C-alpha positions in Angstrom: 40.5 -139.1 5.9 39.6 -140.3 9.4 36.4 -141.6 10.8 35.8 -142.1 14.5 33.3 -144.7 15.7 32.6 -144.3 19.4 30.6 -146.4 21.8 30.1 -146.7 25.6 31.1 -150.1 27.0 31.4 -151.0 30.7 30.6 -147.4 31.6 33.5 -145.9 29.7 33.7 -144.4 26.2 35.7 -146.3 23.7 36.6 -145.3 20.2 37.6 -147.1 17.0 39.2 -144.8 14.4 39.6 -145.9 10.7 41.9 -143.8 8.5 42.6 -144.0 4.8 45.4 -142.0 3.1 46.1 -141.6 -0.6 49.6 -140.8 -1.8 50.2 -139.4 -5.3 46.5 -138.4 -6.0 47.5 -137.0 -9.4 48.4 -140.5 -10.7 45.1 -141.8 -9.3 43.2 -139.3 -11.5 45.3 -139.7 -14.6 48.2 -142.2 -15.3 50.2 -139.5 -17.0 50.2 -137.3 -13.9 52.3 -137.6 -10.8 55.2 -139.4 -12.5 58.6 -139.1 -10.9 61.7 -139.2 -13.0 65.2 -139.8 -11.8 68.5 -139.2 -13.4 70.5 -142.4 -13.6 73.8 -142.5 -11.7 76.0 -142.9 -14.8 74.0 -140.5 -17.0 75.4 -137.2 -15.8 78.3 -136.1 -18.0 80.2 -133.3 -16.4 83.2 -133.4 -18.7 83.3 -134.7 -22.2 86.4 -136.2 -23.8 86.6 -134.9 -27.4 89.8 -136.4 -28.6 92.4 -138.8 -27.3 94.9 -141.3 -28.5 98.6 -142.1 -28.6 100.7 -139.0 -29.1 97.6 -136.7 -29.1 97.0 -134.0 -26.6 93.5 -134.9 -25.1 90.9 -132.2 -25.4 87.8 -131.8 -23.2 84.6 -129.8 -23.4 81.8 -129.0 -21.0 78.3 -129.9 -22.1 76.1 -126.8 -22.2 72.7 -128.2 -22.9 71.0 -131.3 -21.5 70.0 -132.4 -25.0 73.7 -132.7 -26.0 75.1 -133.9 -22.7 73.8 -137.5 -22.9 71.5 -137.1 -19.9 68.9 -139.9 -19.7 66.0 -140.1 -17.4 64.4 -143.2 -15.9 60.8 -143.4 -14.7 60.7 -144.4 -11.0 57.9 -147.0 -11.3 57.2 -147.5 -7.6 57.2 -143.8 -6.7 55.1 -142.9 -9.8 52.1 -145.1 -8.7 49.3 -143.9 -6.5 49.2 -145.7 -3.2 46.6 -146.1 -0.5 47.1 -146.8 3.2 44.4 -148.1 5.5 44.8 -147.7 9.3 42.8 -148.8 12.3 43.2 -147.6 15.9 41.3 -148.6 18.9 41.3 -146.3 21.9 39.8 -147.4 25.3 39.7 -145.1 28.3 
């Protein structure tokens, strides 16, 4: 949103512009909306070790479902909040 406030000073037109921006409007309306989840770096399991030990042939498996793969999500607290930005610009001609 931007609002221009203009006036004539010294025979020239000058303008003051005030802006306000809202980021993540969904979270502003409801705290459960607009959340951003991230996968932790060590949470993605591409290959699972099933058995290992001395004298044992190691066996591996590929996780097929996220529920069984050990994926865990973390809520990005800063990115999940709504934010407002106020700006002021003065233009003189």
